[in-house]
C-alpha positions as a LaTeX table, in Angstrom:
\begin{tabular}{lrrr}
\hline
Residue & $x$ (\AA) & $y$ (\AA) & $z$ (\AA) \\
\hline
Met1 & $-24.72$ & 22.94 & 56.30 \\
Thr2 & $-21.52$ & 22.29 & 57.34 \\
Val3 & $-20.39$ & 21.58 & 61.17 \\
Ile4 & $-17.00$ & 21.14 & 62.58 \\
Arg5 & $-16.03$ & 18.09 & 65.11 \\
Gly6 & $-12.67$ & 17.72 & 66.64 \\
Ile7 & $-11.69$ & 20.99 & 66.69 \\
Asp8 & $-12.13$ & 24.08 & 69.20 \\
Phe9 & $-10.21$ & 27.21 & 67.82 \\
Glu10 & $-10.41$ & 28.68 & 71.23 \\
Glu11 & $-7.94$ & 25.71 & 72.78 \\
Phe12 & $-4.54$ & 25.13 & 72.50 \\
Gly13 & $-2.28$ & 22.08 & 71.39 \\
Val14 & $-3.01$ & 19.55 & 68.75 \\
Gln15 & $-6.23$ & 18.68 & 67.59 \\
His16 & $-7.30$ & 16.54 & 64.55 \\
Gly17 & $-11.17$ & 16.77 & 63.62 \\
Tyr18 & $-13.07$ & 17.33 & 60.81 \\
Ile19 & $-15.04$ & 19.50 & 58.33 \\
Gly20 & $-18.49$ & 17.63 & 58.23 \\
Leu21 & $-20.36$ & 18.24 & 54.73 \\
Thr22 & $-23.80$ & 16.84 & 54.16 \\
Gln23 & $-25.24$ & 15.38 & 51.25 \\
Ser24 & $-27.96$ & 13.32 & 50.54 \\
Asp25 & $-28.12$ & 11.19 & 47.52 \\
Asn26 & $-28.46$ & 7.01 & 46.55 \\
Val27 & $-24.90$ & 6.91 & 48.38 \\
Asn28 & $-25.35$ & 9.42 & 51.26 \\
Asp29 & $-28.18$ & 9.69 & 53.12 \\
Ser30 & $-28.23$ & 12.76 & 54.45 \\
Ala31 & $-24.44$ & 11.81 & 55.62 \\
Leu32 & $-22.09$ & 13.58 & 57.19 \\
Ile33 & $-18.65$ & 13.72 & 54.52 \\
Pro34 & $-15.51$ & 14.16 & 56.23 \\
Val35 & $-12.80$ & 16.90 & 54.66 \\
Pro36 & $-9.72$ & 16.65 & 57.47 \\
Val37 & $-8.68$ & 19.59 & 59.26 \\
Thr38 & $-5.58$ & 19.95 & 61.72 \\
Val39 & $-5.05$ & 22.67 & 64.16 \\
Val40 & $-1.08$ & 23.73 & 65.90 \\
Ser41 & $-1.61$ & 26.33 & 68.48 \\
Ser42 & 0.82 & 27.10 & 70.85 \\
Gly43 & $-1.56$ & 30.41 & 71.93 \\
Ala44 & $-1.20$ & 34.09 & 71.13 \\
Gly45 & 0.69 & 34.45 & 68.09 \\
Pro46 & 0.15 & 34.72 & 64.09 \\
Thr47 & $-1.71$ & 32.23 & 62.15 \\
Ala48 & $-1.11$ & 30.69 & 58.69 \\
Leu49 & $-3.77$ & 28.77 & 56.74 \\
Leu50 & $-2.25$ & 25.89 & 54.84 \\
Val51 & $-4.16$ & 24.04 & 52.07 \\
Ala52 & $-4.00$ & 20.99 & 49.81 \\
Gly53 & $-5.77$ & 18.80 & 47.62 \\
Thr54 & $-7.93$ & 21.81 & 46.47 \\
His55 & $-7.82$ & 19.24 & 42.99 \\
Gly56 & $-7.81$ & 15.49 & 44.12 \\
Asp57 & $-5.56$ & 14.29 & 41.30 \\
Glu58 & $-2.61$ & 16.89 & 42.56 \\
Tyr59 & $-0.36$ & 15.33 & 45.13 \\
Glu60 & 2.63 & 17.41 & 46.42 \\
Gly61 & 0.94 & 19.51 & 48.21 \\
Gln62 & $-1.67$ & 16.69 & 49.68 \\
Val63 & 2.16 & 14.84 & 50.65 \\
Ala64 & 3.57 & 17.20 & 52.19 \\
Leu65 & 0.74 & 18.72 & 53.96 \\
Gln66 & $-0.03$ & 15.59 & 55.46 \\
Ala67 & 3.55 & 14.89 & 56.50 \\
Leu68 & 3.71 & 18.24 & 58.44 \\
Ala69 & 0.12 & 17.79 & 60.08 \\
Arg70 & 1.54 & 14.44 & 62.11 \\
Glu71 & 5.11 & 15.91 & 63.07 \\
Leu72 & 4.51 & 19.41 & 64.01 \\
Thr73 & 3.72 & 20.01 & 67.85 \\
Pro74 & 3.20 & 23.80 & 69.58 \\
Glu75 & 6.58 & 23.10 & 70.57 \\
His76 & 8.19 & 23.72 & 67.70 \\
Ile77 & 5.63 & 27.10 & 66.96 \\
Ser78 & 4.54 & 30.71 & 68.65 \\
Gly79 & 1.43 & 31.15 & 67.47 \\
Thr80 & $-1.04$ & 28.53 & 65.08 \\
Val81 & $-1.27$ & 26.72 & 62.01 \\
Ile82 & $-4.14$ & 25.40 & 60.48 \\
Ile83 & $-3.79$ & 22.48 & 57.78 \\
Val84 & $-6.53$ & 21.04 & 55.27 \\
Pro85 & $-4.23$ & 18.52 & 53.37 \\
Ala86 & $-7.26$ & 16.67 & 51.32 \\
Ala87 & $-9.76$ & 19.77 & 50.82 \\
Asn88 & $-11.52$ & 18.31 & 48.34 \\
Ala89 & $-11.33$ & 15.21 & 50.16 \\
Pro90 & $-14.50$ & 13.64 & 47.84 \\
Ala91 & $-12.04$ & 14.20 & 44.76 \\
Val92 & $-8.86$ & 12.94 & 46.71 \\
Arg93 & $-10.48$ & 9.92 & 47.68 \\
Val94 & $-11.27$ & 9.06 & 43.60 \\
Gly95 & $-8.39$ & 10.62 & 42.78 \\
Thr96 & $-10.19$ & 13.04 & 40.35 \\
Arg97 & $-9.78$ & 16.99 & 39.59 \\
Val98 & $-13.34$ & 17.61 & 40.43 \\
Ser99 & $-16.01$ & 16.45 & 43.47 \\
Pro100 & $-17.65$ & 13.20 & 42.30 \\
Leu101 & $-20.64$ & 14.58 & 44.63 \\
Asp102 & $-21.82$ & 17.70 & 42.27 \\
Gly103 & $-19.36$ & 17.85 & 39.61 \\
Ala104 & $-18.25$ & 21.01 & 41.01 \\
Asn105 & $-14.81$ & 22.82 & 40.69 \\
Leu106 & $-13.80$ & 23.35 & 44.63 \\
Asn107 & $-10.99$ & 26.44 & 42.86 \\
Arg108 & $-14.43$ & 27.58 & 41.31 \\
Ser109 & $-16.50$ & 27.66 & 43.73 \\
Tyr110 & $-15.77$ & 30.36 & 46.23 \\
Pro111 & $-17.06$ & 32.33 & 48.85 \\
Gly112 & $-19.45$ & 29.39 & 48.76 \\
Ser113 & $-22.09$ & 28.89 & 50.08 \\
Ala114 & $-23.36$ & 26.43 & 53.70 \\
Glu115 & $-26.59$ & 25.91 & 51.73 \\
Gly116 & $-25.03$ & 24.56 & 48.35 \\
Ala117 & $-23.89$ & 21.34 & 47.29 \\
Pro118 & $-21.04$ & 19.77 & 49.09 \\
Thr119 & $-18.02$ & 22.02 & 47.46 \\
Cys120 & $-19.74$ & 25.37 & 47.90 \\
Gln121 & $-19.76$ & 24.46 & 51.46 \\
Val122 & $-15.62$ & 23.64 & 51.38 \\
Ala123 & $-15.31$ & 26.62 & 49.87 \\
Glu124 & $-17.91$ & 28.22 & 52.25 \\
Phe125 & $-16.29$ & 27.24 & 55.34 \\
Ile126 & $-12.45$ & 27.89 & 54.34 \\
Ser127 & $-13.47$ & 31.38 & 53.05 \\
Arg128 & $-16.05$ & 32.10 & 55.72 \\
Gln129 & $-14.43$ & 30.04 & 58.58 \\
Leu130 & $-11.04$ & 29.97 & 58.24 \\
Leu131 & $-9.38$ & 32.35 & 56.30 \\
Pro132 & $-10.25$ & 34.99 & 58.54 \\
Arg133 & $-8.41$ & 33.39 & 61.27 \\
Ala134 & $-5.41$ & 33.48 & 59.04 \\
Asp135 & $-2.66$ & 36.25 & 58.88 \\
Ala136 & $-2.05$ & 35.02 & 55.39 \\
Ala137 & $-2.72$ & 31.54 & 53.29 \\
Leu138 & $-0.64$ & 29.05 & 51.17 \\
Asp139 & $-2.79$ & 26.86 & 48.46 \\
Leu140 & $-0.21$ & 24.58 & 46.92 \\
His141 & $-1.62$ & 22.69 & 43.60 \\
Ser142 & 0.22 & 20.67 & 41.14 \\
Gly143 & $-0.35$ & 20.03 & 37.47 \\
Gly144 & $-2.49$ & 17.61 & 38.20 \\
Ser145 & $-3.39$ & 14.12 & 35.96 \\
Asn146 & $-3.64$ & 16.40 & 32.66 \\
Ser147 & $-0.60$ & 18.56 & 32.41 \\
Val148 & 2.53 & 19.37 & 34.13 \\
Tyr149 & 4.22 & 22.55 & 35.58 \\
Val150 & 7.68 & 24.52 & 35.86 \\
Asp151 & 7.75 & 24.60 & 39.67 \\
Ala152 & 6.52 & 28.18 & 40.48 \\
Ala153 & 4.63 & 29.73 & 42.94 \\
Phe154 & 1.54 & 31.44 & 41.65 \\
Val155 & 0.35 & 35.12 & 42.56 \\
Tyr156 & $-2.41$ & 36.98 & 41.43 \\
Arg157 & $-1.94$ & 40.60 & 40.32 \\
Gly158 & $-3.64$ & 43.57 & 43.11 \\
Pro159 & $-5.48$ & 44.32 & 44.36 \\
Thr160 & $-4.21$ & 47.04 & 46.16 \\
Lys161 & $-0.67$ & 47.77 & 46.04 \\
Glu162 & 0.10 & 46.52 & 49.55 \\
Leu163 & $-1.37$ & 43.26 & 49.30 \\
Trp164 & 0.44 & 42.55 & 45.85 \\
Gln165 & 3.54 & 43.68 & 47.74 \\
Thr166 & 3.45 & 41.41 & 50.69 \\
Lys167 & 2.20 & 38.49 & 48.44 \\
Ser168 & 5.14 & 38.70 & 46.00 \\
Gln169 & 7.31 & 38.85 & 48.85 \\
Ile170 & 5.83 & 35.38 & 49.94 \\
Ala171 & 5.92 & 34.09 & 46.72 \\
Arg172 & 10.01 & 35.40 & 46.11 \\
Arg173 & 10.17 & 33.34 & 49.45 \\
Leu174 & 9.18 & 30.56 & 48.73 \\
Asn175 & 12.29 & 30.16 & 46.81 \\
Leu176 & 10.77 & 27.80 & 44.11 \\
Pro177 & 12.17 & 28.22 & 40.38 \\
Tyr178 & 9.67 & 30.64 & 39.37 \\
Val179 & 7.28 & 32.50 & 39.93 \\
Ile180 & 4.19 & 32.48 & 37.50 \\
Val181 & 1.94 & 35.94 & 37.61 \\
Val182 & $-2.03$ & 36.00 & 36.14 \\
Ala183 & $-3.72$ & 38.90 & 36.31 \\
Glu184 & $-6.12$ & 40.33 & 39.30 \\
Lys185 & $-9.31$ & 38.24 & 39.73 \\
Phe186 & $-8.01$ & 36.05 & 37.16 \\
Glu187 & $-10.14$ & 32.97 & 38.74 \\
Pro188 & $-13.31$ & 34.89 & 40.26 \\
Gly189 & $-14.36$ & 31.33 & 42.39 \\
Ser190 & $-10.74$ & 31.20 & 43.41 \\
Ile191 & $-9.24$ & 30.83 & 47.02 \\
Asn192 & $-7.16$ & 33.67 & 45.78 \\
Ser193 & $-9.56$ & 35.98 & 44.75 \\
Ala194 & $-11.34$ & 35.11 & 48.45 \\
Gly195 & $-7.99$ & 36.21 & 49.95 \\
Asp196 & $-7.69$ & 39.34 & 47.75 \\
Asp197 & $-11.54$ & 40.13 & 48.44 \\
Ala198 & $-10.62$ & 39.70 & 52.63 \\
Gly199 & $-7.27$ & 41.14 & 52.84 \\
Ile200 & $-5.14$ & 38.18 & 53.73 \\
Pro201 & $-2.20$ & 37.41 & 51.15 \\
Val202 & $-2.93$ & 33.95 & 49.34 \\
Val203 & $-0.63$ & 32.37 & 47.39 \\
Ala204 & $-0.51$ & 29.11 & 45.17 \\
Thr205 & 2.07 & 26.97 & 43.94 \\
Glu206 & 1.90 & 24.91 & 40.47 \\
Leu207 & 4.45 & 21.85 & 41.42 \\
Ala208 & 5.49 & 18.84 & 38.43 \\
Gly209 & 2.16 & 17.40 & 38.07 \\
Gly210 & 1.15 & 14.38 & 35.61 \\
Gly211 & $-0.81$ & 12.45 & 38.70 \\
Thr212 & 2.26 & 11.76 & 40.48 \\
Val213 & 4.80 & 13.10 & 42.81 \\
Asp214 & 8.30 & 14.75 & 41.85 \\
Arg215 & 10.83 & 14.01 & 44.73 \\
Arg216 & 12.89 & 16.52 & 44.32 \\
Thr217 & 9.83 & 19.65 & 43.70 \\
Leu218 & 8.26 & 17.75 & 46.82 \\
Ala219 & 11.48 & 18.63 & 48.75 \\
Asp220 & 11.41 & 22.12 & 47.36 \\
Ile221 & 7.81 & 22.54 & 48.59 \\
Arg222 & 8.77 & 21.33 & 52.09 \\
Arg223 & 11.78 & 23.99 & 51.96 \\
Gly224 & 9.15 & 26.48 & 51.25 \\
Leu225 & 6.70 & 26.10 & 53.70 \\
Arg226 & 9.75 & 26.20 & 56.47 \\
Gln227 & 10.59 & 29.43 & 55.21 \\
Phe228 & 7.06 & 30.59 & 54.81 \\
Leu229 & 6.57 & 30.16 & 58.12 \\
Thr230 & 9.70 & 31.15 & 59.26 \\
Asp231 & 8.84 & 34.57 & 57.85 \\
Gln232 & 5.66 & 34.12 & 59.36 \\
Gly233 & 6.86 & 34.60 & 62.73 \\
Ile234 & 5.52 & 31.46 & 63.77 \\
Leu235 & 8.41 & 28.70 & 63.16 \\
Ser236 & 11.77 & 29.03 & 64.79 \\
Glu237 & 14.32 & 29.18 & 62.76 \\
Asp238 & 16.68 & 26.25 & 64.80 \\
Val239 & 13.64 & 23.76 & 64.90 \\
Glu240 & 14.04 & 20.88 & 63.13 \\
Leu241 & 11.78 & 18.74 & 61.17 \\
Ala242 & 12.10 & 16.09 & 58.32 \\
Ala243 & 8.34 & 17.14 & 57.15 \\
Leu244 & 9.91 & 20.63 & 56.37 \\
Ala245 & 13.33 & 19.34 & 55.16 \\
Gly246 & 14.41 & 19.15 & 51.89 \\
Ile247 & 17.26 & 16.82 & 50.35 \\
Ala248 & 20.57 & 17.91 & 48.68 \\
Ser249 & 20.58 & 16.10 & 45.66 \\
Pro250 & 20.27 & 17.69 & 42.50 \\
Arg251 & 18.17 & 16.72 & 39.83 \\
Val252 & 19.59 & 15.14 & 36.93 \\
Gly253 & 21.74 & 17.40 & 34.53 \\
Glu254 & 21.29 & 20.05 & 37.05 \\
Val255 & 24.49 & 21.51 & 39.02 \\
Asp256 & 23.52 & 25.23 & 40.30 \\
Arg257 & 20.06 & 26.51 & 40.17 \\
Pro258 & 19.57 & 29.50 & 38.18 \\
Ala259 & 18.44 & 32.80 & 39.88 \\
Gln260 & 14.68 & 32.75 & 40.08 \\
Gln261 & 12.84 & 33.75 & 37.50 \\
Trp262 & 9.20 & 35.49 & 37.02 \\
Leu263 & 6.87 & 35.34 & 34.29 \\
Glu264 & 3.36 & 35.78 & 33.41 \\
Leu265 & 0.41 & 34.51 & 31.63 \\
Val266 & $-1.55$ & 36.43 & 29.71 \\
Ser267 & $-4.33$ & 36.05 & 27.02 \\
Glu268 & $-1.79$ & 34.89 & 23.96 \\
Ser269 & $-0.04$ & 31.71 & 26.58 \\
Gly270 & $-2.46$ & 29.49 & 25.91 \\
Ile271 & $-2.04$ & 27.16 & 22.66 \\
Pro272 & $-5.44$ & 25.20 & 21.83 \\
Ala273 & $-5.35$ & 22.31 & 20.06 \\
Glu274 & $-6.66$ & 22.87 & 16.44 \\
Ile275 & $-7.89$ & 19.56 & 15.76 \\
Pro276 & $-8.66$ & 15.72 & 17.94 \\
Gly277 & $-5.67$ & 13.76 & 17.55 \\
Leu278 & $-1.99$ & 13.11 & 19.15 \\
Phe279 & $-0.15$ & 15.47 & 20.71 \\
Glu280 & 3.53 & 15.51 & 20.42 \\
Pro281 & 5.72 & 18.31 & 21.58 \\
Leu282 & 8.40 & 20.07 & 20.12 \\
Val283 & 9.67 & 22.10 & 23.11 \\
Gly284 & 10.30 & 20.89 & 26.81 \\
Leu285 & 9.50 & 22.39 & 30.13 \\
Gly286 & 11.62 & 25.66 & 30.95 \\
Asp287 & 12.53 & 26.17 & 26.60 \\
Glu288 & 12.88 & 29.42 & 25.93 \\
Val289 & 10.21 & 29.98 & 22.65 \\
Leu290 & 9.77 & 32.98 & 20.31 \\
Gln291 & 6.46 & 34.06 & 18.66 \\
Asp292 & 5.76 & 32.36 & 15.51 \\
Asp293 & 7.93 & 29.06 & 16.36 \\
Ile294 & 6.22 & 25.80 & 15.99 \\
Val295 & 5.81 & 24.18 & 19.47 \\
Ala296 & 4.00 & 21.18 & 18.52 \\
Leu297 & 2.32 & 18.99 & 16.06 \\
Val298 & $-1.41$ & 17.11 & 16.54 \\
Tyr299 & $-1.68$ & 13.85 & 14.31 \\
Ser300 & $-5.14$ & 13.18 & 13.10 \\
Val301 & $-6.17$ & 9.38 & 14.28 \\
Asp302 & $-8.40$ & 8.71 & 11.70 \\
Asp303 & $-6.51$ & 10.42 & 8.65 \\
Pro304 & $-2.71$ & 8.99 & 9.06 \\
His305 & $-2.19$ & 10.49 & 5.38 \\
Arg306 & $-2.74$ & 13.80 & 6.44 \\
Ala307 & 0.35 & 15.96 & 7.34 \\
Pro308 & 0.37 & 16.77 & 11.61 \\
Val309 & $-1.16$ & 20.64 & 12.25 \\
Glu310 & 1.94 & 22.78 & 13.76 \\
His311 & 0.82 & 24.84 & 16.52 \\
Arg312 & 2.86 & 28.06 & 16.72 \\
Ala313 & 3.54 & 30.27 & 20.24 \\
Glu314 & 1.85 & 33.39 & 20.37 \\
Val315 & 4.39 & 35.11 & 22.36 \\
Asp316 & 7.76 & 34.85 & 22.83 \\
Gly317 & 8.36 & 33.34 & 26.57 \\
Val318 & 9.28 & 30.92 & 28.44 \\
Val319 & 7.03 & 26.98 & 27.70 \\
Ala320 & 5.63 & 27.06 & 31.94 \\
Val321 & 2.55 & 24.06 & 30.98 \\
Val322 & 2.55 & 20.98 & 29.06 \\
Arg323 & $-0.15$ & 18.99 & 28.33 \\
Arg324 & 0.59 & 15.20 & 29.86 \\
Pro325 & $-2.29$ & 12.95 & 27.89 \\
Thr326 & $-1.35$ & 12.82 & 24.53 \\
Leu327 & $-4.26$ & 12.34 & 23.28 \\
Val328 & $-6.00$ & 15.72 & 22.55 \\
Thr329 & $-9.99$ & 17.00 & 21.34 \\
Arg330 & $-9.98$ & 20.11 & 19.55 \\
Gly331 & $-9.49$ & 22.97 & 22.25 \\
Ser332 & $-7.14$ & 21.61 & 24.93 \\
Phe333 & $-4.65$ & 23.45 & 25.81 \\
Val334 & $-1.37$ & 21.68 & 24.65 \\
Met335 & 0.80 & 23.76 & 26.45 \\
His336 & 1.29 & 27.27 & 27.51 \\
Ile337 & 3.71 & 30.25 & 27.48 \\
Ala338 & 5.12 & 32.52 & 30.12 \\
Arg339 & 6.06 & 36.33 & 29.26 \\
Arg340 & 8.97 & 36.80 & 30.93 \\
Ile341 & 8.70 & 40.00 & 33.70 \\
Asp342 & 10.71 & 41.56 & 36.24 \\
Ala343 & 10.11 & 40.93 & 39.83 \\
Pro344 & 8.58 & 43.60 & 41.77 \\
Glu345 & 10.86 & 46.06 & 42.97 \\
Gly346 & 12.06 & 46.48 & 46.89 \\
Leu347 & 11.60 & 42.10 & 47.32 \\
Lys348 & 13.79 & 40.25 & 50.02 \\
\hline
\end{tabular}
């Protein structure tokens, strides 16, 4: 059973509290395990929900929201901002994708259960207590320890024309280099699907990864957060906050960023390793490939005399995700190729 400590949603000002998860095991004897929450409210107005740390080894979003939770005040806003910088706090504390308490993946656990294991308790509290208060929400993901993504907004199709348009507009205005689109109910147990079920626009991100923080990616999402809060009518355009400021210097080799590109992950996008061994990528993030191009090799550890197994793209498109660890097992996805699509009409 979850409890909330230090937060009264009827109060104005800045409140730092936590969701208390209950767990009884060999380490936690009916203990309360805290998941930090910050609420900044000036009173009447729209509400935004900002979530990071859904997976404990995805860091750009966590760092961005930690800084925002410390700096944002009611004087900066008109409305309310709910910040959950370490949603899967048990996983964040040990740097793993899933919770060490129950082995569960938070983004496969929605809508959750207040009577369930700790991860289900988090999902229930966010989906039943926080999400219904919000007019819109962002869930900030990165590639984690096992993969690296192109920097992208990540949006589910549907479930209605109106909600799809709203989510697409938010994704567009984050102004990340890419927008990745997936099928409706792509992961039924995700916060995206919980938002769709509730009629609340939820847009995720995939930001670099590799178990570290990319400085330029962090700056990009800070600018995106600023735009999101401004577009929601919460943040005034003349407010200057270090937590929402980008950097002006380009990436190495980058002069002018190209126009935002829209991509779609389809069933043929993932390329699984056909044998266990050592993975060699032959293309990099953002590269354009054609169907049947050889994009990766996998070498057998036990049979060095054996020729490496070639892995080919099954679709034309852009390399959107590349596995980070070189060692793979059979079935590990070594990369994903996303098809190019047009952005929906009517976006600003």
